[in-house]
C-alpha positions in Angstrom: 34.8 -37.0 -33.5 33.0 -33.9 -34.6 34.7 -30.6 -33.5 32.0 -28.7 -31.5 34.2 -25.6 -30.9 32.9 -23.6 -33.9 29.3 -24.4 -32.9 29.9 -23.4 -29.3 31.6 -20.2 -30.5 28.6 -19.3 -32.8 26.1 -20.0 -30.0 28.1 -17.8 -27.6 28.4 -15.1 -30.2 24.6 -15.1 -30.8 24.0 -14.8 -27.0 26.4 -11.9 -26.8 24.7 -10.2 -29.7 21.3 -10.7 -28.1 22.6 -9.4 -24.8 24.1 -6.3 -26.4 21.0 -5.7 -28.4 18.8 -5.8 -25.3 21.0 -3.8 -22.9 22.5 -1.3 -25.4 20.6 -0.9 -28.7 17.0 -1.2 -27.4 17.4 1.3 -24.5 19.3 3.8 -26.7 16.5 3.5 -29.3 13.7 4.0 -26.6 15.6 7.0 -25.1 15.9 8.7 -28.5 12.2 8.0 -29.1 11.2 9.9 -26.0 13.8 12.7 -26.5 12.2 13.4 -29.9 8.9 14.0 -28.0 10.7 16.4 -25.6 10.9 14.0 -22.7 14.3 13.8 -21.0 15.6 12.1 -17.9 18.8 11.1 -16.1 20.0 9.0 -19.0 20.4 5.3 -19.4 23.5 3.5 -18.0 24.2 0.0 -19.3 22.7 -3.0 -17.4 21.9 -1.2 -14.1 20.1 1.9 -15.5 19.6 4.5 -12.8 19.5 2.2 -9.8 22.7 3.4 -8.2 21.5 7.0 -8.4 18.2 6.1 -6.9 19.9 4.4 -4.0 22.2 7.4 -3.5 19.3 9.9 -3.5 17.4 7.7 -1.0 20.4 7.5 1.4 20.9 11.3 1.1 17.3 12.0 1.8 17.3 9.8 4.9 20.4 11.5 6.3 18.8 14.9 6.4 16.9 16.1 9.4 13.2 16.9 8.6 11.0 19.4 10.5 7.5 18.3 11.3 6.0 19.7 8.2 4.0 17.9 5.5 6.0 18.6 2.3 7.3 15.0 2.3 8.0 14.2 -1.4 11.7 14.8 -1.1 12.0 12.2 1.6 9.5 9.6 0.5 10.3 9.7 -3.3 13.7 11.4 -3.5 14.4 10.2 -7.0 11.1 11.6 -8.3 11.6 14.9 -6.4 15.1 15.4 -7.9 14.4 14.4 -11.5 11.0 16.1 -11.7 12.7 19.3 -10.7 15.4 18.8 -13.3 13.5 17.4 -16.2 9.8 18.3 -15.6 6.9 16.3 -14.2 7.0 13.9 -17.1 10.4 12.3 -17.4 12.1 9.0 -18.4 14.3 6.9 -16.0 15.6 3.3 -16.0 15.2 0.3 -13.7 18.0 -1.8 -15.1 17.3 -1.9 -18.8 13.6 -1.3 -18.3 12.2 2.1 -19.2 10.1 3.9 -16.7 8.0 6.9 -17.7 6.9 9.2 -14.8 3.5 10.9 -15.3 1.6 13.2 -13.1 -1.1 14.7 -15.3 -4.5 13.8 -13.8 -6.0 13.2 -17.3 -3.2 10.8 -18.3 -3.4 9.0 -14.9 -7.2 8.6 -15.3 -6.7 7.3 -18.8 -4.3 4.6 -17.5 -6.2 3.5 -14.4 -9.8 3.6 -15.7 -8.8 1.9 -19.0 -10.6 -1.5 -19.5 -9.1 -2.3 -23.0 -6.1 -4.1 -21.7 -3.5 -1.6 -22.9 -2.2 -1.2 -19.4 -1.4 -3.9 -16.8 0.1 -4.2 -13.4 3.9 -4.5 -13.4 4.6 -8.2 -12.7 6.0 -9.0 -9.3 9.6 -9.7 -8.7 9.3 -13.6 -8.4 10.7 -13.4 -4.9 7.7 -11.1 -3.9 5.3 -13.9 -4.6 6.4 -15.6 -1.5 5.1 -12.7 0.5 1.9 -11.8 -1.4 1.1 -15.2 -3.0 -0.7 -15.3 -6.3 -3.6 -13.3 -5.0 -5.9 -10.7 -6.5 -3.2 -7.9 -6.7 -1.1 -9.9 -9.1 -3.8 -11.5 -11.2 -5.2 -10.4 -14.6 -7.7 -11.5 -17.2 -10.6 -13.8 -16.4 -8.9 -15.1 -13.3 -8.7 -11.6 -11.9 -12.4 -11.0 -12.7 -13.5 -14.1 -10.8 -11.3 -13.5 -7.8 -12.3 -9.8 -7.7 -16.0 -10.6 -7.7 -15.7 -13.2 -5.0 -13.6 -11.0 -2.7 -15.9 -8.1 -3.2 -18.8 -10.3 -2.0 -16.7 -11.5 0.9 -16.1 -7.9 1.9 -19.6 -6.6 1.3 -20.8 -3.7 3.4 -23.3 -5.8 5.4 -20.5 -8.1 6.5 -18.3 -5.2 7.4 -21.1 -3.7 9.6 -21.3 -7.1 11.3 -17.6 -6.8 12.2 -18.0 -3.4 13.9 -18.4 -4.9 17.4 -15.1 -6.8 16.8 -13.4 -3.5 15.9 -14.8 -1.8 19.0 -13.7 -4.8 21.2 -10.2 -4.7 19.8 -9.8 -0.9 20.2 -11.2 -1.1 23.7 -8.7 -3.8 24.6 -5.9 -1.6 23.3 -7.1 1.5 25.3 -7.3 -0.6 28.5 -3.7 -1.5 28.0 -2.8 2.2 27.7 -4.6 2.9 31.0 -2.6 0.2 32.7 0.6 1.8 31.3 -0.5 5.2 32.5 -1.2 4.0 36.0 -1.3 7.0 38.4 0.4 9.4 36.0 -1.4 12.3 34.4 -0.2 11.3 31.0 1.5 8.4 29.2 3.7 8.3 26.1 2.6 5.7 23.5 4.3 4.7 20.2 1.1 4.6 18.3 2.7 3.2 15.2 3.6 0.0 16.9 0.2 -0.1 18.7 -1.8 0.3 15.5 0.1 -2.5 13.7 -0.7 -4.7 16.6 -4.3 -3.5 16.6 -4.7 -4.1 12.9 -3.3 -7.6 13.2 -5.7 -8.3 16.1 -8.7 -6.9 14.2 -8.0 -8.6 10.9 -7.3 -11.8 12.7 -10.6 -11.6 14.5 -12.7 -10.8 11.4 -10.7 -13.2 9.1 -10.4 -16.2 11.4 -13.2 -15.7 14.0 -12.5 -18.0 17.0 -9.0 -18.8 15.7 -7.6 -15.3 15.7 -4.6 -16.2 17.8 -3.4 -18.5 14.9 -4.1 -15.5 12.6 -1.7 -13.3 14.6 0.9 -16.1 14.2 0.6 -15.8 10.5 1.2 -12.0 10.7 4.4 -12.6 12.6 5.6 -15.0 9.8 4.7 -12.3 7.2 6.6 -9.6 9.0 9.7 -11.8 8.9 9.1 -12.4 5.2 8.7 -8.7 4.6 12.3 -7.9 5.5 13.6 -10.4 3.0 11.2 -9.1 0.3 12.4 -5.5 0.7 16.0 -6.5 0.2 15.1 -8.4 -3.0 12.9 -5.7 -4.4 15.6 -3.1 -4.5 17.5 -5.1 -7.1 16.8 -6.3 -10.7 15.8 -9.9 -10.5 18.3 -12.3 -12.0 16.4 -15.2 -13.8 16.7 -18.4 -11.8 18.0 -16.8 -8.7 15.0 -17.8 -6.6 15.9 -21.4 -7.0 19.4 -21.1 -5.6 19.7 -22.4 -2.0 21.2 -19.2 -0.6 20.8 -18.3 3.1 18.1 -15.7 2.4 16.3 -17.9 -0.1 16.2 -20.8 2.4 14.7 -18.3 4.9 12.1 -17.3 2.3 11.2 -20.9 1.6 10.9 -21.8 5.3 8.6 -18.8 6.1 6.5 -19.4 3.0 6.0 -23.1 4.0 5.1 -22.2 7.6 2.6 -19.5 6.4 1.1 -21.9 3.8 0.7 -24.7 6.4 -0.8 -22.3 9.0 -3.5 -21.0 6.6 -4.2 -24.5 5.3 -4.8 -25.7 8.9 -7.2 -22.9 9.5 -9.1 -23.8 6.3 -9.5 -27.3 7.4 -10.6 -26.1 10.9 -13.3 -23.8 9.4 -14.5 -26.1 6.7 -17.5 -27.4 8.6 -18.0 -24.4 11.0 -20.7 -21.8 10.6 -19.0 -18.5 11.3 -19.4 -15.1 9.7 -15.8 -14.2 9.0 -13.6 -13.5 5.9 -12.1 -16.9 5.7 -15.5 -18.6 5.7 -16.7 -16.2 3.0 -13.8 -17.0 0.8 -14.5 -20.7 1.2 -18.1 -20.2 0.0 -19.3 -20.6 -3.6 -21.1 -17.7 -5.4 -23.3 -17.7 -8.5 -21.7 -16.2 -11.5 -23.1 -14.2 -14.4 -23.9 -17.3 -16.6 -25.8 -19.2 -13.9 -23.0 -21.4 -12.8 -21.0 -21.2 -9.5 -17.5 -19.9 -8.8 -15.5 -21.3 -5.9 -11.9 -20.7 -4.9 -9.6 -23.7 -4.4 -7.6 -24.1 -1.2 -4.4 -22.8 -2.8 -6.2 -19.8 -4.2 -7.7 -19.0 -0.7 -4.2 -19.3 0.8 -2.9 -16.8 -1.7 -5.8 -14.4 -1.1 -5.3 -14.6 2.6 -1.6 -13.6 2.2 -2.6 -10.5 0.1 -5.6 -9.4 2.1 -4.1 -9.8 5.6 -0.8 -8.2 4.8 -2.3 -5.3 2.7 -5.1 -4.7 5.2 -2.7 -4.5 8.2 -0.3 -2.1 6.5 -2.9 0.3 5.1 -5.0 0.6 8.3 -2.0 0.8 10.7 -0.3 3.6 8.8 -3.4 5.6 8.1 -4.2 5.6 11.8 -0.7 6.5 12.8 -0.5 9.6 10.5 -4.1 10.7 11.5 -3.2 10.6 15.2 0.1 12.5 14.6 -1.7 15.2 12.5 -4.4 15.6 15.2 -1.7 15.7 17.9 0.0 18.5 16.0 -3.1 20.4 14.9 -5.0 20.8 18.2 -7.8 22.9 16.7 -8.9 20.0 14.5 -8.6 17.6 17.4 -11.0 19.8 19.3 -13.4 19.9 16.3 -13.3 16.2 15.9 -14.0 15.7 19.7 -17.0 18.0 19.6 -18.4 16.0 16.7 -17.7 12.6 18.4 -19.4 13.7 21.7 -22.3 15.2 19.8 -22.9 12.0 17.7 -22.1 9.1 20.0 -21.7 10.8 23.4 -19.7 8.7 25.9 -21.0 5.3 24.8 -18.5 3.4 22.6 -21.2 1.0 21.5 -23.1 3.7 19.7 -20.3 4.2 17.2 -21.5 1.3 15.1 -24.7 3.1 14.0 -23.1 6.5 13.6 -20.3 6.1 11.2 -22.0 8.1 8.4 -22.6 11.0 10.8 -18.9 11.5 11.6 -18.4 14.1 8.8 -15.4 15.9 10.3 -13.7 12.6 11.2 -14.2 11.6 7.5 -12.6 14.8 6.3 -9.7 14.3 8.6 -9.2 10.8 7.3 -9.2 12.0 3.7 -6.8 14.8 4.4 -4.5 12.3 6.1 -4.7 10.0 3.1 -3.8 13.0 0.9 -0.8 14.2 2.8 0.5 10.8 3.8 -0.8 8.5 1.0 0.0 4.9 2.0 1.0 3.9 -1.6 3.4 6.7 -2.6 3.2 5.6 -6.2 1.4 3.2 -8.5 3.0 1.3 -11.3 1.5 0.1 -14.6 3.0 -1.4 -17.8 2.0 -0.9 -21.4 1.1 -4.1 -23.1 1.5 -2.6 -26.6 2.5 0.7 -28.3 0.0 3.3 -27.1 -0.7 7.0 -27.3 -1.1 8.4 -23.8 -2.2 11.9 -24.0 0.0 13.3 -26.7 2.9 10.9 -25.9 3.7 7.8 -28.0 4.7 5.1 -25.5 6.3 1.9 -26.6 5.1 -1.5 -25.4 6.5 -2.8 -22.1 7.3 0.7 -20.8 6.6 1.0 -17.1 4.5 4.0 -15.9 5.2 5.7 -12.6 2.2 7.5 -11.1 3.5 9.4 -8.1 0.5 9.8 -5.8 2.5 11.8 -3.2 3.4 14.3 -5.9 -0.1 14.5 -7.2 -1.6 14.9 -3.8 0.8 17.8 -3.0 0.5 19.6 -6.3 -0.2 23.3 -5.8 -1.9 23.5 -9.2 -4.5 21.1 -8.0 -4.7 21.8 -4.3 -3.7 25.5 -4.1 -0.8 27.2 -2.4 -1.6 25.6 0.9 -1.2 22.1 -0.6 1.3 21.1 2.1 -0.9 22.3 4.9 -3.3 20.1 7.0 -6.7 21.4 6.1 -9.5 18.8 6.2 -12.1 21.5 5.0 -10.8 21.0 1.5 -12.8 17.8 1.5 -16.1 19.5 2.5 -16.8 19.7 -1.2 -16.4 17.0 -4.0 -13.0 16.9 -5.6 -12.7 18.7 -8.9 -11.0 15.9 -10.9 -11.5 12.1 -10.6 -7.7 11.5 -10.6 -6.8 14.3 -8.2 -7.2 12.2 -5.1 -7.2 8.4 -5.2 -5.4 7.0 -2.1 -7.1 3.6 -2.6 -6.6 3.5 -6.4 -8.9 4.2 -9.2 -10.9 2.4 -11.8 -11.5 -1.4 -11.9 -8.6 -2.1 -9.6 -9.7 0.3 -6.8 -8.8 -1.3 -3.4 -11.4 -3.9 -2.6 -10.9 -3.4 1.2 -11.5 0.3 1.1 -14.8 0.2 3.1 -13.2 -2.0 5.8 -10.2 0.2 6.2 -12.3 3.4 6.5 -14.7 1.8 9.0 -11.8 0.7 11.1 -10.1 4.1 11.0 -13.3 6.0 11.9 -14.1 3.8 14.8 -10.6 3.8 16.2 -10.2 7.6 15.9 -13.7 8.2 17.5 -12.9 6.0 20.5 -9.5 7.5 21.1 -10.8 11.1 20.7 -13.7 10.3 23.0 -11.4 9.3 25.8 -8.1 11.3 25.5 -6.6 14.6 24.6 -3.1 14.1 23.1 -0.1 15.9 21.7 3.1 15.1 19.9 5.9 13.9 22.3 9.2 15.8 22.4 10.9 12.4 21.6 9.1 12.2 18.2 11.4 12.5 15.1 9.6 13.3 11.9 10.9 11.0 9.3 8.4 9.7 6.8 9.8 6.9 4.8 8.6 4.5 2.1 8.9 0.8 3.0 5.9 -1.0 1.5 3.8 2.0 2.4 4.6 5.5 3.8 5.3 5.2 7.5 7.3 7.0 10.3 10.8 5.6 10.4 11.4 6.1 14.1 7.9 5.4 15.4 5.2 7.9 16.4 5.4 8.9 20.0 2.4 10.7 21.4 1.5 11.9 24.9 -2.0 11.0 26.0 -4.0 12.5 28.9 -7.3 11.0 30.0 -10.3 13.3 29.8 -12.3 13.6 33.0 -16.0 14.2 32.3 
């Protein structure tokens, strides 16, 4: 019988050499490459990179009490704050054995995000994240991305968004009536608006997406909320190939929730297939003419994946934008008064008039933009080089991940002045000086396709609340901005509301 031991030993030796090459030699070579260009960082540690330091800085930042001020970089992106202070705004760090280059120069960021040549791509999902977001638009690329992007843009066209305004008004009115029930005979009532706005966004997107079946839509949100907690745990670690197939307790939970979500959306698709409703799901099920005269149509599996992405992303963005806007207006009473004067001048006391007056709410628009600047929902964007590139004056190797810290950029005194941490909506009374100085919804070809919908929802909600209430920050509020999927208040957002008597 042939002795296989030498063969096995050779194979093991080759695997060991390959392992050592990828986790020692390649990172050392990349680190030297950047150091020669004057770019330093915390230094590579075999296998795990800087992950333990990142976690430690995150824990330290969360343990410190924070005054209600708007300089939030240290708490939201503690690793970026620490290392940019030590090594400069452009530095190199490591996620496992993967190099990450932090950049904050607007010209470089514009070059990355506006690029259409394929040199930069989205960083692939951790495979476990696909159970939460599906294989929707956010994770697609190439021709498949182009087709999906065009179809979703048509499904979210401005005319359709305008048709949903009565649904937004109805959902907000329903929420405010609940607040009145809670207030009862009291002069004021304390509301955790963060929780309320998440429920509001789920209600609204469910109505616009599912039409008459919005209760089933809210059930899907509950399933996704449960999936989110499992995703966050997985996303903090380097993915081990094949791990998603192991029947661990958490993986079984992911599989169960994904299956339930899948079946719920599929059931809605079947229900809507022969109905004539103007909602997002019906639009996604339609076919559209393409540029060569043919037709593009999404399959059921593609629709399911897009539903996962749109519903989850839309809910997070809108809810957190509204939360921070209310907190800022509750703290800065002078701007609350200015906004109320505008709302009463434009729409008076009739909530139905808001539908035709969104473009006239100039001050409200500036408040929304300043909120997005100070509390950007996505604290950072990630891209990956597909080949060796020259970014600005920097030679960047292929497969280097790029960190673009929006929170840092939006709080940069060189761009926004010495009052960069102050709430001052007037800075948006004039066009921004640089395309990449402010881009809360992204920039370039991949700018958020749901931007118009999110802004419309925020304007209407703020207008109807300001029209009815004066409000201030509750003494029970603890200012603790934290990054989960997006930037949100860790302990809720407690605000005291007092009904206005006209």
